[in-house]
C-alpha positions as a Markdown table, in Angstrom:
| # | Residue | x | y | z |
|---|---|---|---|---|
| 1 | Unk | 0.0 | 0.0 | 0.0 |
| 2 | Unk | 1.3 | 3.5 | -0.9 |
| 3 | Unk | 3.6 | 5.0 | 1.8 |
| 4 | Unk | 2.3 | 2.5 | 4.4 |
| 5 | Unk | 5.7 | 2.2 | 6.1 |
| 6 | Unk | 6.6 | 5.1 | 8.3 |
| 7 | Unk | 10.3 | 5.0 | 7.2 |
| 8 | Unk | 9.3 | 5.2 | 3.6 |
| 9 | Unk | 6.9 | 8.1 | 4.2 |
| 10 | Unk | 9.6 | 10.0 | 6.1 |
| 11 | Unk | 12.1 | 9.6 | 3.3 |
| 12 | Unk | 9.5 | 10.7 | 0.7 |
| 13 | Unk | 8.6 | 13.7 | 2.8 |
| 14 | Unk | 12.2 | 14.8 | 2.9 |
| 15 | Unk | 12.3 | 14.6 | -0.9 |
| 16 | Unk | 8.9 | 16.4 | -1.4 |
| 17 | Unk | 9.2 | 19.0 | 1.4 |
| 18 | Unk | 9.6 | 21.8 | -1.2 |
| 19 | Unk | 7.0 | 20.5 | -3.7 |
| 20 | Unk | 4.6 | 23.2 | -4.8 |
| 21 | Unk | 2.5 | 21.4 | -7.4 |
| 22 | Unk | 0.9 | 18.0 | -7.2 |
| 23 | Unk | -0.9 | 16.6 | -10.3 |
| 24 | Unk | -2.9 | 13.5 | -9.6 |
| 25 | Unk | -5.2 | 14.0 | -12.7 |
| 26 | Unk | -6.9 | 10.9 | -14.0 |
| 27 | Unk | -6.1 | 8.6 | -11.1 |
| 28 | Unk | -9.5 | 6.9 | -11.1 |
| 29 | Unk | -8.6 | 4.5 | -8.2 |
| 30 | Unk | -7.2 | 7.2 | -5.9 |
| 31 | Unk | -8.6 | 6.9 | -2.3 |
| 32 | Unk | -8.7 | 9.2 | 0.7 |
| 33 | Unk | -6.1 | 7.1 | 2.4 |
| 34 | Unk | -3.6 | 7.3 | -0.5 |
| 35 | Unk | -4.3 | 11.0 | -1.1 |
| 36 | Unk | -3.8 | 11.8 | 2.6 |
| 37 | Unk | -0.5 | 9.9 | 2.8 |
| 38 | Unk | 0.9 | 11.5 | -0.3 |
| 39 | Unk | -0.2 | 15.0 | 0.4 |
| 40 | Unk | 1.1 | 14.8 | 4.0 |
| 41 | Unk | 4.5 | 14.4 | 2.4 |
| 42 | Unk | 4.2 | 17.7 | 0.6 |
| 43 | Unk | 3.5 | 20.4 | 3.2 |
| 44 | Unk | 4.3 | 23.2 | 0.8 |
| 45 | Unk | 1.7 | 22.5 | -1.8 |
| 46 | Unk | 0.2 | 25.5 | -3.6 |
| 47 | Unk | -1.3 | 23.8 | -6.6 |
| 48 | Unk | -3.3 | 20.6 | -6.7 |
| 49 | Unk | -5.0 | 18.8 | -9.6 |
| 50 | Unk | -7.5 | 16.0 | -9.1 |
| 51 | Unk | -9.0 | 16.4 | -12.5 |
| 52 | Unk | -11.0 | 13.4 | -13.7 |
| 53 | Unk | -10.5 | 11.5 | -10.4 |
| 54 | Unk | -13.5 | 9.6 | -9.1 |
| 55 | Unk | -14.8 | 12.0 | -6.4 |
| 56 | Unk | -17.7 | 10.9 | -4.3 |
| 57 | Unk | -20.2 | 13.2 | -2.5 |
| 58 | Unk | -22.2 | 12.7 | 0.6 |
| 59 | Unk | -24.4 | 15.8 | 1.1 |
| 60 | Unk | -25.2 | 17.3 | 4.4 |
| 61 | Unk | -23.7 | 19.2 | 7.3 |
| 62 | Unk | -21.4 | 16.3 | 8.1 |
| 63 | Unk | -18.9 | 17.8 | 5.7 |
| 64 | Unk | -17.7 | 20.2 | 8.3 |
| 65 | Unk | -17.4 | 17.7 | 11.1 |
| 66 | Unk | -15.6 | 14.7 | 9.6 |
| 67 | Unk | -11.9 | 14.2 | 10.5 |
| 68 | Unk | -9.0 | 12.2 | 9.2 |
| 69 | Unk | -10.3 | 9.1 | 11.0 |
| 70 | Unk | -13.3 | 9.1 | 8.6 |
| 71 | Unk | -11.1 | 8.9 | 5.5 |
| 72 | Unk | -12.1 | 6.1 | 3.2 |
| 73 | Unk | -9.6 | 3.3 | 2.1 |
| 74 | Unk | -11.7 | 2.6 | -1.0 |
| 75 | Unk | -12.8 | 5.9 | -2.5 |
| 76 | Unk | -11.9 | 9.6 | -2.8 |
| 77 | Unk | -14.5 | 11.6 | -1.0 |
| 78 | Unk | -15.3 | 15.3 | -1.2 |
| 79 | Unk | -15.4 | 15.6 | 2.6 |
| 80 | Unk | -11.8 | 14.4 | 2.8 |
| 81 | Unk | -10.8 | 16.9 | 0.1 |
| 82 | Unk | -12.6 | 19.7 | 1.9 |
| 83 | Unk | -10.8 | 18.8 | 5.1 |
| 84 | Unk | -7.5 | 19.0 | 3.2 |
| 85 | Unk | -8.4 | 22.4 | 1.7 |
| 86 | Unk | -9.2 | 23.8 | 5.2 |
| 87 | Unk | -5.9 | 22.6 | 6.5 |
| 88 | Unk | -3.9 | 24.2 | 3.6 |
| 89 | Unk | -6.1 | 27.2 | 3.0 |
| 90 | Unk | -3.4 | 29.7 | 3.7 |
| 91 | Unk | -1.0 | 28.3 | 1.1 |
| 92 | Unk | -3.3 | 26.7 | -1.6 |
| 93 | Unk | -3.7 | 28.9 | -4.6 |
| 94 | Unk | -4.7 | 26.7 | -7.6 |
| 95 | Unk | -7.2 | 23.8 | -7.7 |
| 96 | Unk | -8.2 | 21.7 | -10.7 |
| 97 | Unk | -11.4 | 19.6 | -10.2 |
| 98 | Unk | -12.3 | 19.3 | -13.8 |
| 99 | Unk | -14.4 | 16.2 | -14.7 |
| 100 | Unk | -15.1 | 15.3 | -11.1 |
| 101 | Unk | -18.9 | 16.0 | -11.2 |
| 102 | Unk | -18.6 | 18.7 | -8.6 |
| 103 | Unk | -22.0 | 19.5 | -7.2 |
| 104 | Unk | -23.3 | 23.1 | -6.6 |
| 105 | Unk | -23.3 | 22.6 | -2.8 |
| 106 | Unk | -19.7 | 21.3 | -2.9 |
| 107 | Unk | -18.5 | 24.3 | -4.8 |
| 108 | Unk | -20.1 | 26.6 | -2.3 |
| 109 | Unk | -18.5 | 24.7 | 0.6 |
| 110 | Unk | -15.1 | 25.1 | -1.0 |
| 111 | Unk | -15.6 | 28.8 | -1.6 |
| 112 | Unk | -16.6 | 29.4 | 2.0 |
| 113 | Unk | -13.4 | 27.9 | 3.5 |
| 114 | Unk | -11.9 | 30.4 | 5.9 |
| 115 | Unk | -8.6 | 31.9 | 4.7 |
| 116 | Unk | -8.8 | 30.3 | 1.2 |
| 117 | Unk | -7.8 | 32.8 | -1.5 |
| 118 | Unk | -7.8 | 30.9 | -4.8 |
| 119 | Unk | -6.1 | 32.4 | -7.8 |
| 120 | Unk | -6.8 | 29.6 | -10.3 |
| 121 | Unk | -9.7 | 27.3 | -10.5 |
| 122 | Unk | -10.6 | 24.8 | -13.2 |
| 123 | Unk | -14.0 | 23.1 | -13.2 |
| 124 | Unk | -14.1 | 21.9 | -16.8 |
| 125 | Unk | -16.9 | 19.5 | -17.6 |
| 126 | Unk | -18.6 | 19.8 | -14.2 |
| 127 | Unk | -22.1 | 19.7 | -15.8 |
| 128 | Unk | -24.1 | 19.9 | -12.6 |
| 129 | Unk | -22.9 | 23.3 | -11.6 |
| 130 | Unk | -25.6 | 26.0 | -11.5 |
| 131 | Unk | -25.5 | 29.7 | -12.1 |
| 132 | Unk | -26.3 | 30.3 | -8.4 |
| 133 | Unk | -23.2 | 28.2 | -7.4 |
| 134 | Unk | -21.0 | 30.2 | -9.7 |
| 135 | Unk | -22.4 | 33.5 | -8.4 |
| 136 | Unk | -21.6 | 32.4 | -4.8 |
| 137 | Unk | -18.1 | 31.4 | -5.9 |
| 138 | Unk | -17.5 | 34.8 | -7.4 |
| 139 | Unk | -18.5 | 36.5 | -4.2 |
| 140 | Unk | -16.5 | 34.2 | -2.0 |
| 141 | Unk | -13.3 | 33.9 | -4.1 |
| 142 | Unk | -13.1 | 37.4 | -5.7 |
| 143 | Unk | -9.4 | 37.1 | -6.1 |
| 144 | Unk | -9.5 | 34.6 | -8.9 |
| 145 | Unk | -7.4 | 35.5 | -11.9 |
| 146 | Unk | -8.0 | 32.3 | -13.9 |
| 147 | Unk | -11.3 | 30.4 | -14.2 |
| 148 | Unk | -12.2 | 27.4 | -16.4 |
| 149 | Unk | -15.9 | 26.6 | -16.7 |
| 150 | Unk | -15.8 | 25.0 | -20.1 |
| 151 | Unk | -18.2 | 22.2 | -20.7 |
| 152 | Unk | -20.3 | 23.2 | -17.6 |
| 153 | Unk | -23.4 | 22.8 | -19.7 |
| 154 | Unk | -25.9 | 24.0 | -17.1 |
| 155 | Unk | -24.5 | 27.5 | -17.2 |
| 156 | Unk | -25.9 | 30.4 | -19.3 |
| 157 | Unk | -25.7 | 34.2 | -19.5 |
| 158 | Unk | -26.4 | 34.7 | -15.8 |
| 159 | Unk | -23.1 | 33.0 | -14.9 |
| 160 | Unk | -21.2 | 35.4 | -17.1 |
| 161 | Unk | -22.9 | 38.3 | -15.5 |
| 162 | Unk | -21.9 | 37.0 | -12.0 |
| 163 | Unk | -18.4 | 36.5 | -13.2 |
| 164 | Unk | -18.2 | 40.1 | -14.5 |
| 165 | Unk | -19.6 | 41.5 | -11.3 |
| 166 | Unk | -17.5 | 39.5 | -8.9 |
| 167 | Unk | -14.2 | 38.8 | -10.5 |
| 168 | Unk | -12.7 | 42.1 | -11.3 |
| 169 | Unk | -9.1 | 40.9 | -11.5 |
| 170 | Unk | -9.8 | 37.9 | -13.8 |
| 171 | Unk | -7.2 | 37.5 | -16.6 |
| 172 | Unk | -8.0 | 34.1 | -18.1 |
| 173 | Unk | -11.5 | 32.8 | -18.7 |
| 174 | Unk | -12.7 | 29.6 | -20.5 |
| 175 | Unk | -16.3 | 29.2 | -21.3 |
| 176 | Unk | -16.0 | 26.8 | -24.2 |
| 177 | Unk | -18.8 | 24.5 | -25.0 |
| 178 | Unk | -21.4 | 26.6 | -23.1 |
| 179 | Unk | -24.1 | 26.2 | -25.8 |
| 180 | Unk | -26.6 | 28.3 | -23.9 |
| 181 | Unk | -24.4 | 31.4 | -23.8 |
| 182 | Unk | -25.6 | 34.2 | -26.0 |
| 183 | Unk | -24.3 | 37.6 | -27.3 |
| 184 | Unk | -26.4 | 39.3 | -24.5 |
| 185 | Unk | -24.4 | 37.5 | -21.9 |
| 186 | Unk | -21.2 | 38.3 | -23.7 |
| 187 | Unk | -21.9 | 42.1 | -23.2 |
| 188 | Unk | -21.2 | 41.5 | -19.5 |
| 189 | Unk | -17.5 | 40.9 | -20.3 |
| 190 | Unk | -17.0 | 44.6 | -20.4 |
| 191 | Unk | -16.7 | 44.5 | -16.6 |
| 192 | Unk | -13.5 | 42.4 | -16.8 |
| 193 | Unk | -11.0 | 45.2 | -17.4 |
| 194 | Unk | -8.0 | 42.9 | -16.8 |
| 195 | Unk | -9.0 | 40.0 | -19.1 |
| 196 | Unk | -6.2 | 38.8 | -21.3 |
| 197 | Unk | -7.4 | 35.4 | -22.6 |
| 198 | Unk | -10.9 | 34.3 | -23.5 |
| 199 | Unk | -12.0 | 30.9 | -24.8 |
| 200 | Unk | -15.5 | 30.8 | -26.3 |
| 201 | Unk | -14.9 | 27.8 | -28.7 |
| 202 | Unk | -18.1 | 25.9 | -29.5 |
| 203 | Unk | -20.4 | 28.5 | -28.1 |
| 204 | Unk | -22.8 | 28.1 | -31.0 |
| 205 | Unk | -25.1 | 31.1 | -30.2 |
| 206 | Unk | -22.2 | 33.7 | -30.0 |
| 207 | Unk | -22.1 | 35.9 | -33.1 |
| 208 | Unk | -19.5 | 38.4 | -32.0 |
| 209 | Unk | -21.4 | 41.6 | -31.6 |
| 210 | Unk | -21.7 | 41.2 | -27.9 |
| 211 | Unk | -18.0 | 40.7 | -27.6 |
| 212 | Unk | -17.2 | 43.7 | -29.9 |
| 213 | Unk | -19.5 | 45.8 | -27.7 |
| 214 | Unk | -18.0 | 44.6 | -24.4 |
| 215 | Unk | -14.3 | 44.3 | -25.3 |
| 216 | Unk | -13.8 | 46.4 | -28.3 |
| 217 | Unk | -12.9 | 50.1 | -28.2 |
| 218 | Unk | -15.7 | 52.2 | -26.8 |
| 219 | Unk | -16.2 | 54.8 | -24.1 |
| 220 | Unk | -14.1 | 53.0 | -21.6 |
| 221 | Unk | -10.6 | 51.6 | -22.1 |
| 222 | Unk | -11.1 | 48.1 | -23.6 |
| 223 | Unk | -9.8 | 45.0 | -21.8 |
| 224 | Unk | -6.3 | 44.0 | -22.9 |
| 225 | Unk | -7.5 | 40.8 | -24.5 |
| 226 | Unk | -4.6 | 39.2 | -26.4 |
| 227 | Unk | -5.9 | 35.7 | -27.0 |
| 228 | Unk | -9.3 | 34.7 | -28.2 |
| 229 | Unk | -10.8 | 31.4 | -29.3 |
| 230 | Unk | -14.0 | 31.3 | -31.3 |
| 231 | Unk | -13.5 | 27.9 | -32.9 |
| 232 | Unk | -16.7 | 26.3 | -34.1 |
| 233 | Unk | -18.8 | 29.3 | -33.3 |
| 234 | Unk | -21.1 | 28.8 | -36.2 |
| 235 | Unk | -23.1 | 32.1 | -35.7 |
| 236 | Unk | -19.9 | 34.3 | -35.8 |
| 237 | Unk | -20.5 | 37.5 | -37.8 |
| 238 | Unk | -18.7 | 40.4 | -36.1 |
| 239 | Unk | -15.1 | 40.5 | -34.9 |
| 240 | Unk | -13.3 | 43.8 | -34.1 |
| 241 | Unk | -10.3 | 43.7 | -31.7 |
| 242 | Unk | -7.5 | 46.0 | -32.9 |
| 243 | Unk | -5.1 | 44.8 | -30.1 |
| 244 | Unk | -5.8 | 41.1 | -30.4 |
| 245 | Unk | -2.6 | 39.0 | -30.9 |
| 246 | Unk | -3.9 | 35.4 | -30.9 |
| 247 | Unk | -7.1 | 34.1 | -32.6 |
| 248 | Unk | -8.6 | 30.7 | -33.3 |
| 249 | Unk | -11.4 | 30.5 | -35.9 |
| 250 | Unk | -10.9 | 26.8 | -36.7 |
| 251 | Unk | -13.8 | 24.6 | -37.7 |
| 252 | Unk | -15.9 | 27.5 | -39.2 |
| 253 | Unk | -17.0 | 26.0 | -42.4 |
| 254 | Unk | -19.2 | 29.0 | -43.1 |
| 255 | Unk | -16.4 | 31.5 | -42.9 |
| 256 | Unk | -16.1 | 33.1 | -46.4 |
| 257 | Unk | -13.5 | 35.3 | -48.1 |
| 258 | Unk | -15.7 | 38.3 | -47.2 |
| 259 | Unk | -15.6 | 37.2 | -43.5 |
| 260 | Unk | -11.8 | 36.8 | -43.7 |
| 261 | Unk | -11.3 | 40.3 | -45.0 |
| 262 | Unk | -13.6 | 41.6 | -42.2 |
| 263 | Unk | -11.5 | 39.8 | -39.6 |
| 264 | Unk | -8.3 | 41.1 | -41.2 |
| 265 | Unk | -9.6 | 44.7 | -40.9 |
| 266 | Unk | -10.9 | 44.3 | -37.4 |
| 267 | Unk | -7.9 | 42.4 | -36.0 |
| 268 | Unk | -4.8 | 43.9 | -37.6 |
| 269 | Unk | -2.4 | 43.1 | -34.8 |
| 270 | Unk | -2.6 | 39.3 | -35.0 |
| 271 | Unk | 0.6 | 37.3 | -34.5 |
| 272 | Unk | -1.0 | 33.8 | -34.1 |
| 273 | Unk | -3.9 | 32.8 | -36.3 |
| 274 | Unk | -5.7 | 29.4 | -36.7 |
| 275 | Unk | -8.1 | 28.9 | -39.6 |
| 276 | Unk | -8.0 | 25.1 | -40.0 |
| 277 | Unk | -11.0 | 23.5 | -41.6 |
| 278 | Unk | -12.4 | 26.7 | -43.0 |
| 279 | Unk | -13.1 | 25.2 | -46.4 |
| 280 | Unk | -14.7 | 28.2 | -48.1 |
| 281 | Unk | -11.6 | 30.3 | -47.9 |
| 282 | Unk | -9.9 | 30.9 | -51.3 |
| 283 | Unk | -6.9 | 32.6 | -52.8 |
| 284 | Unk | -9.0 | 35.7 | -53.6 |
| 285 | Unk | -9.8 | 36.2 | -49.9 |
| 286 | Unk | -6.2 | 35.9 | -48.9 |
| 287 | Unk | -5.2 | 38.3 | -51.6 |
| 288 | Unk | -7.3 | 41.0 | -49.9 |
| 289 | Unk | -6.6 | 40.0 | -46.3 |
| 290 | Unk | -2.9 | 39.3 | -46.1 |
| 291 | Unk | -1.7 | 42.8 | -46.2 |
| 292 | Unk | -3.5 | 43.6 | -42.9 |
| 293 | Unk | -1.3 | 41.0 | -41.1 |
| 294 | Unk | 2.3 | 42.0 | -41.4 |
| 295 | Unk | 2.9 | 40.8 | -37.8 |
| 296 | Unk | 1.8 | 37.2 | -38.3 |
| 297 | Unk | 4.3 | 34.7 | -36.9 |
| 298 | Unk | 2.2 | 31.5 | -36.6 |
| 299 | Unk | -0.4 | 30.6 | -39.2 |
| 300 | Unk | -2.5 | 27.4 | -39.4 |
| 301 | Unk | -4.4 | 26.8 | -42.7 |
| 302 | Unk | -4.7 | 23.0 | -42.5 |
| 303 | Unk | -7.6 | 21.5 | -44.3 |
| 304 | Unk | -8.4 | 24.7 | -46.2 |
| 305 | Unk | -9.2 | 22.7 | -49.3 |
| 306 | Unk | -9.6 | 25.6 | -51.8 |
| 307 | Unk | -6.2 | 27.3 | -51.2 |
| 308 | Unk | -3.5 | 27.0 | -53.8 |
| 309 | Unk | 0.2 | 28.1 | -54.3 |
| 310 | Unk | -1.2 | 31.6 | -55.1 |
| 311 | Unk | -2.1 | 32.0 | -51.3 |
| 312 | Unk | 1.5 | 31.0 | -50.4 |
| 313 | Unk | 2.9 | 33.6 | -52.7 |
| 314 | Unk | 0.6 | 36.2 | -51.2 |
| 315 | Unk | 1.5 | 35.3 | -47.6 |
| 316 | Unk | 5.2 | 35.3 | -48.6 |
| 317 | Unk | 5.0 | 38.8 | -49.8 |
| 318 | Unk | 2.8 | 40.3 | -47.0 |
| 319 | Unk | 3.8 | 38.4 | -43.9 |
| 320 | Unk | 7.6 | 38.8 | -43.6 |
| 321 | Unk | 7.5 | 38.0 | -39.8 |
| 322 | Unk | 6.1 | 34.5 | -40.3 |
| 323 | Unk | 7.9 | 31.7 | -38.4 |
| 324 | Unk | 5.5 | 28.7 | -38.6 |
| 325 | Unk | 3.0 | 27.7 | -41.3 |
| 326 | Unk | 0.7 | 24.7 | -41.3 |
| 327 | Unk | -0.8 | 23.8 | -44.7 |
| 328 | Unk | -1.4 | 20.1 | -44.0 |
| 329 | Unk | -4.2 | 18.5 | -46.0 |
| 330 | Unk | -4.5 | 21.4 | -48.5 |
| 331 | Unk | -4.8 | 19.4 | -51.8 |
| 332 | Unk | -4.3 | 22.5 | -53.9 |
| 333 | Unk | -0.8 | 23.2 | -52.6 |
| 334 | Unk | 2.1 | 21.1 | -54.0 |
| 335 | Unk | 5.5 | 20.3 | -52.5 |
| 336 | Unk | 7.1 | 22.4 | -55.2 |
| 337 | Unk | 5.1 | 25.4 | -54.0 |
| 338 | Unk | 6.2 | 24.8 | -50.5 |
| 339 | Unk | 9.8 | 24.6 | -51.4 |
| 340 | Unk | 9.4 | 27.8 | -53.4 |
| 341 | Unk | 7.8 | 29.4 | -50.3 |
| 342 | Unk | 10.6 | 28.2 | -48.1 |
| 343 | Unk | 13.1 | 29.9 | -50.4 |
| 344 | Unk | 11.0 | 33.1 | -50.4 |
| 345 | Unk | 10.9 | 33.2 | -46.6 |
| 346 | Unk | 14.0 | 31.3 | -45.3 |
| 347 | Unk | 13.2 | 32.6 | -41.7 |
| 348 | Unk | 10.2 | 30.2 | -41.5 |
| 349 | Unk | 11.5 | 27.6 | -39.1 |
| 350 | Unk | 8.7 | 25.0 | -39.5 |
| 351 | Unk | 6.3 | 24.2 | -42.3 |
| 352 | Unk | 3.7 | 21.5 | -41.5 |
| 353 | Unk | 2.7 | 19.9 | -44.8 |
| 354 | Unk | 1.3 | 16.5 | -44.1 |
| 355 | Unk | -0.6 | 14.9 | -47.0 |
| 356 | Unk | 0.2 | 17.8 | -49.3 |
| 357 | Unk | 0.5 | 16.5 | -52.9 |
| 358 | Unk | 0.2 | 13.0 | -51.6 |
| 359 | Unk | 3.3 | 13.3 | -49.3 |
| 360 | Unk | 3.6 | 13.2 | -45.6 |
| 361 | Unk | 6.4 | 15.7 | -44.8 |
| 362 | Unk | 7.3 | 18.3 | -42.2 |
| 363 | Unk | 10.0 | 20.8 | -43.0 |
| 364 | Unk | 11.9 | 21.9 | -39.9 |
| 365 | Unk | 15.0 | 24.1 | -40.4 |
């Protein structure tokens, strides 16, 4: 049994005494007993991941009264985790409970722990969470700077309003796969004046106008958003972020050349752009858009089936800062065109070209 011998536990504690981060993600068979023995060997922990561990819940006031003697040798229980968080509240700053099925009552119990000041919290895929639970969390843990609620399918616009009101210092926010989220909810993002990274991938009702209204230039100074993912947002229509540096628009089969040109005009500062599987984009669209992106360094055009060597020539002339290009599975681009492009821009260190012209090749210089 793990660390069952006191001598072994003592030696491990000497080795792990300065450990700040413990990642136990995916350990489905982890139990209270094993977790307690291991965590006791790492008194300096600041970051803990139990993502996709099998966490069990026993609702009721007993959560606050159970001690180490109640730890289970056969399961990982929330009451044991809560006891651990209470003991380490002064030091613990980051917690990942993604995929654990965390209940609304459990989230509120965590938020209420005296002395706990979380900076990062990931709850990806916790589908039972409610807007009320998120609102309580925002009131109780207002110092959060990173929050992942992706895949929490019970959440809608109200959760985003609560986040905007309660987490004024938030820098990174993931809301991917929240398919009830709408543009009206996105307007609340204007309250997050320190937001730097936003993930709204697969939010199918988001068209972009709410984002533009909340985060674009307006009467107040816009949030310094540098990274934005809108992959597979099928309703996307409006995108205007002059300071944006990273953008993912992959899996948007309805994105046309006209849309590409609009993105180029609205986001001229891009350095990292992903447009994979945008099958309607053509050479004509790139001929109009490329000149708006002189700062591009990383560009992913994989599976853009209509592009030809003409687009490579256009990019080579307009995007002199490019360092990485992915044109995998672009049947209209030949290996000869890629070699010509490499000669045109020798500073490009990596060209991904799998299944181009029937070949499977990556050029890395």
